[in-house]
N, C-alpha and C positions, 0 to 999 in steps of 0.2 A: 358131240352129243347135245341135242337141243333140249331146252327146258321150257315148258309151257305152263300157263296159268289159266284156270277156268274159274270165273267168279259167277256165282249163282244167286239170283234173287230178283223178284219183281220190283222190290223197293229200289234197286239200283237203276233199273231201266225207267221207272216212273219218276225218278228224281227225289223220292221221299228220303232216301239215304244217299250220301256221297261215298263212292267207293274209296276205301283207304288201302285196300290190299295191293293194288298194282304198284304204287310208288314204294310201299314198304318191301314187297318181294324184290323189286329191282335193287333196293338198298341192301337187303340181306344177301342177295347173290353177289353184288359188287364187292361186299366186304370179304367175300371168299374167292374173288377172282373169277366169278362166273357172270353170265348175263342171260337175260330172258330172251327166248327166241320168238315167242308168240303169246298172245293173250286173247281170251274170248269172254264175253259177258252173256249169260243166258238167263232167261226168266224161269219162273217155276213151272215149266212145261215138261211133264214126264217124258213125252215122246221125243222132244228135242234134246233133252239131257241124255236120254238113252242113246239116241243116234250119234250125238257128239262123242260120248264115251266109247261107243262101239268103234268109231273111227280112230280115236286116239289110242285105245287099247291095241289096235291093229298096227301101230307104229312102234318105234323104239324110244320115243321121247320120255323124259322125266316130266311128270305132270302133277302140279299141285292144284287141288280143287277146293275152293272155299265156299261153304254154305250148303244148306239143305240136308244136313245129317241129323237134325233133331227128330222129334216124335209128334209134330203137329201135322195137320192135313196138307200143309203147303211144303212139307219137307219130303222131297222125292229122290234125293241123291242116292241113298242107300239102295233102294229098290232099283233105280236106274242102272247103277253099277252092276248089280247082280244080273239084271236083264240083258245088259250089253254083253256080258260074258256067257249068258245062258246057264247061270248058276242059281241055286236056291238060296234064299235068305235063311241063315241059321243063327241061333242065339249063341254068341261067343261066351264061353264059360268065364273067362277072366274079365271080359267086359261086363258081364252080368254082376260078377262079384264087386267090381269097382262101383257100379251104380248102387248096389245095395249098401255098400259101405258109406257112400255119399248120402243116401237117404237116412241111414242111422245117425250119421254125423249131424245132419241138418236137424233131425229130431232132438238130439241131445242139446244142440245149440238153442233150440226153442224151448227146452225144458220139458220135453215130453218124449214118450217112447213111440217110435215110428212103427207102423204096421206094414210089413213088407208084402202082405197078401192083399192089401187094399187095391181096389180097381185103379186108383190113381198111380200107385207105386208100381203095379204090374205093367201099366201102360208105359211107364218110364223105361222099362227094360227093352222097349223097342229100339232105344238108342244103342243097344248092344247087338242088334240084329244086322249082320253083315253078310255079304256074299261068302259062300263056303270057301274056306281057305284063307280068308283075310287075316292079316296081322294087325296088332293094335299099335296106335300112335299115342303115347302117353300125353295126357292133358294136365299140366302142372297147376292149372287154375282150379279145377274142381274134380279132377281124376276121372271124368267121363271121356273115355278114349275116342279118338278118331280111328280110321282104319286105312290100311295100305293093301293094294292089289297091283301086281305087275307094274311096278315103277310109277304107280299112281298113288297119291297121298291125299286123303280126304279129311279135311279139318272143318271145324265150325265156321260160321260167318263172323263170329265175334272176334275182333282183332286181338283182345287180351288173351284169348285162347289160341287162335289160329297161328299167330306169329311165332311164339315159342315152340309150337308143334312143328312148324315148317323148319325152324332152325334145328330142332332135334333130328328130323328126317335127313336134312343135309349133312349134319355133323356125324350122324350115325352111319349113313349108307354111302356118302359120296365125298368123304374127306380126301380120297385119292385124286379127285378132280380139282381140288382147290388150287388156284394159282398155278395151274399147269402151264398156261401160256400167258406170260406177262403181256399186258396191253397198255398202250398210252394213247393220248389224244392231244393234238395241237391244232390251233385254229387262229384265224385272223378275221377282222371285220373288213369287208370290201365295200367301199362307198360308191353310191350313185352309178352302179353298173348292173346291167340286166343279166339274169342267170344264163340266158342264151349265149352271152358273150364269153362266159367262162366255162361253159359246158364242155367244149373240146379239151380244155386243160384238165378237167375232172376225168374225162374218159382216158386221156393219155396217162395220167398219174396211175390209175388203177391198172392199166395195161403194163406199165413199166414196173410197178411195185405190187406184185400179186398178193402179198400178205397185208395189204393196206386197203381200207375203204375210205372213200371220199364222201363228205356230206356237205350240204348247203342248206342253210336255214334263212330264208328271206324275211325281212322286216320292212314294213312301210315307214317305220320311224314314228316318232311322237314329238311332243314339245321339247324334249331334251335330247333326242337322238335323230340324226339324219337317216334317210333311207339307206339300208345296208343289207349285206348278206354275210352271215357267219359261215365262212368257208374253212373247212378243216379236214384233217386226215386222222385216222385212228387204226390201230392194229399192232403188229409186232414192233417192239421198240426201235430196233435198228433201222428197219425199213421205213417206219413212220418218221424218224428223224431225217432220213434221206429224202423222203417224199415231201416233207414240210419245207426243207431247204430248196428243193426243186420248185415247189409251188410258189414260194416267195420270189425266187429268181424269175420265174415266168411272169408273175404279176408285175414285177418291175419292168421286164422287157416289154410287156403290153401297155406300160404306162398307166396301170390301174392303181388308183389310190386305195391303200389298205393300212390297217393298224393291227400290229401284233398284240396279243394280250395273253 
């Protein structure tokens, strides 16, 4: 089962904000024996968000979507999710209640009684308008929920809210997938060798060990490190150990300088 990540916001594409979601989601998944299969970054373009979600709703992936679920003019994710499924936006009763309770709490903290019927507070209820049939994702930070639809989980762009909400979705709905297939990774540094010279070895390893993937990460080196390639294998533990031993033996046979680490 593939897990995908969609990050939404013009501020990411323009460079005004640096994305923090990608590395954190990788970390959250790895802690549960899972890994990310793909990721996309989209701007605040309603048509593009809708088209992307229409495509991903049509598959079987688990998808986490960060950003664009607020109530300002540049927040399009809620409407785009509804449009992608051809569903109406409806006010979620529990979501509405959560927002109203948050408004009252903020009023009390400010020493005044909040007016739930004010134009400002009525507008805030838009954050509880989701595609018909959506389920809530609890928000431990301020209790303004995200929403879930067809294995898609929509959370705010704020990391302090988004990350615990993603963890909740994983732990609540997908605990049966955790650590289902143990994976390990082993690598060496290959010095002063062109990738083309070791490509046949990489191909042969993947053909011989079907539950293993080979990776190579070239580096031109710097003042402290010579030019090298990080060459490694990852996958099912037993086959990975076998593939690693085979890789090292073949590097020795080819008289290639390498360093295990």
